[in-house]
C-alpha positions as a Markdown table, in Angstrom:
| # | Residue | x | y | z |
|---|---|---|---|---|
| 1 | Met | -4.4 | -9.5 | -1.5 |
| 2 | Asn | -5.5 | -7.2 | 1.2 |
| 3 | Ile | -2.7 | -5.1 | 2.5 |
| 4 | Gln | -3.7 | -2.0 | 4.3 |
| 5 | Thr | -1.4 | 0.4 | 5.1 |
| 6 | Gln | -0.3 | 4.5 | 5.7 |
| 7 | Ile | 1.8 | 6.4 | 4.0 |
| 8 | Pro | 3.0 | 9.7 | 4.9 |
| 9 | Cys | 1.6 | 12.8 | 2.5 |
| 10 | Pro | 4.8 | 13.9 | 0.2 |
| 11 | Asp | 3.5 | 17.6 | 0.8 |
| 12 | Cys | 2.2 | 17.9 | 4.7 |
| 13 | Gly | 2.7 | 14.4 | 5.9 |
| 14 | Thr | -0.3 | 13.3 | 7.2 |
| 15 | Pro | -0.5 | 9.6 | 7.1 |
| 16 | Ile | -2.7 | 8.5 | 3.9 |
| 17 | Pro | -4.6 | 5.5 | 4.4 |
| 18 | Val | -4.2 | 3.2 | 1.5 |
| 19 | Asp | -5.6 | -0.4 | 0.5 |
| 20 | Gly | -2.8 | -2.4 | -1.7 |
| 21 | Ala | -5.4 | -4.0 | -3.9 |
| 22 | Met | -7.2 | -0.6 | -4.9 |
| 23 | Leu | -3.4 | 1.2 | -5.7 |
| 24 | Leu | -2.9 | -1.1 | -7.7 |
| 25 | Thr | -6.0 | -0.8 | -9.8 |
| 26 | Gly | -5.5 | 3.0 | -10.2 |
| 27 | Thr | -7.1 | 4.3 | -7.5 |
| 28 | Arg | -6.0 | 7.6 | -6.1 |
| 29 | Phe | -5.8 | 8.3 | -2.2 |
| 30 | Ser | -6.4 | 11.8 | -1.0 |
| 31 | Cys | -4.7 | 13.5 | 2.0 |
| 32 | Pro | -7.5 | 13.4 | 4.5 |
| 33 | Asn | -6.2 | 17.2 | 5.8 |
| 34 | Pro | -8.5 | 19.3 | 4.6 |
| 35 | Gln | -5.8 | 22.2 | 4.3 |
| 36 | Cys | -3.8 | 19.7 | 1.7 |
| 37 | His | -5.0 | 18.9 | -1.8 |
| 38 | Cys | -2.5 | 16.2 | -2.3 |
| 39 | Ala | -2.9 | 12.9 | -3.7 |
| 40 | Ile | -0.9 | 9.3 | -4.1 |
| 41 | Ala | -1.4 | 6.8 | -6.9 |
| 42 | Leu | 0.6 | 4.5 | -9.3 |
| 43 | Asn | 1.9 | 5.3 | -12.5 |
| 44 | Ser | 0.8 | 2.7 | -14.9 |
| 45 | Asn | 3.9 | 1.4 | -15.2 |
| 46 | Asp | 4.7 | 1.0 | -12.0 |
| 47 | Arg | 1.9 | -1.5 | -11.1 |
| 48 | Gln | 3.2 | -4.8 | -12.0 |
| 49 | Val | 6.3 | -4.0 | -10.1 |
| 50 | Val | 4.4 | -3.4 | -6.8 |
| 51 | Ala | 1.9 | -6.2 | -7.1 |
| 52 | Asn | 5.1 | -8.2 | -7.4 |
| 53 | Ala | 6.5 | -6.5 | -4.8 |
| 54 | Phe | 3.0 | -7.4 | -2.6 |
| 55 | Glu | 2.7 | -10.9 | -3.4 |
| 56 | Gln | 6.4 | -11.6 | -2.4 |
| 57 | Phe | 5.4 | -9.7 | 1.1 |
| 58 | Ser | 2.1 | -11.9 | 1.4 |
| 59 | Tyr | 4.1 | -14.8 | 1.2 |
| 60 | Leu | 7.0 | -13.9 | 3.6 |
| 61 | Arg | 4.2 | -12.9 | 6.1 |
| 62 | Glu | 2.3 | -16.6 | 5.5 |
| 63 | Arg | 5.7 | -18.0 | 6.2 |
| 64 | Ala | 6.5 | -16.2 | 9.0 |
| 65 | Gln | 3.5 | -16.9 | 10.7 |
| 66 | His | 3.8 | -20.4 | 10.0 |
| 67 | Met | 7.1 | -20.5 | 11.3 |
| 68 | Ala | 5.8 | -18.2 | 14.6 |
| 69 | Ser | 3.0 | -21.2 | 14.9 |
| 70 | Gly | 5.6 | -23.9 | 15.6 |
| 71 | His | 4.3 | -25.7 | 12.3 |
């Protein structure tokens, strides 16, 4: 699972690039705004919930691609 996305910084609103796989390993992602010192990460208790959501998203994306290709 490799889901790349951006999450708005909760402090300044600057988009923070996030890699879904790394997020699940506990990696913190810092706001790229040099004036902001905010970072985001998952609470260890929430990792499995997010992992399940990513798996469901990946399944739905693959299914939609399969249907769009006419198979």
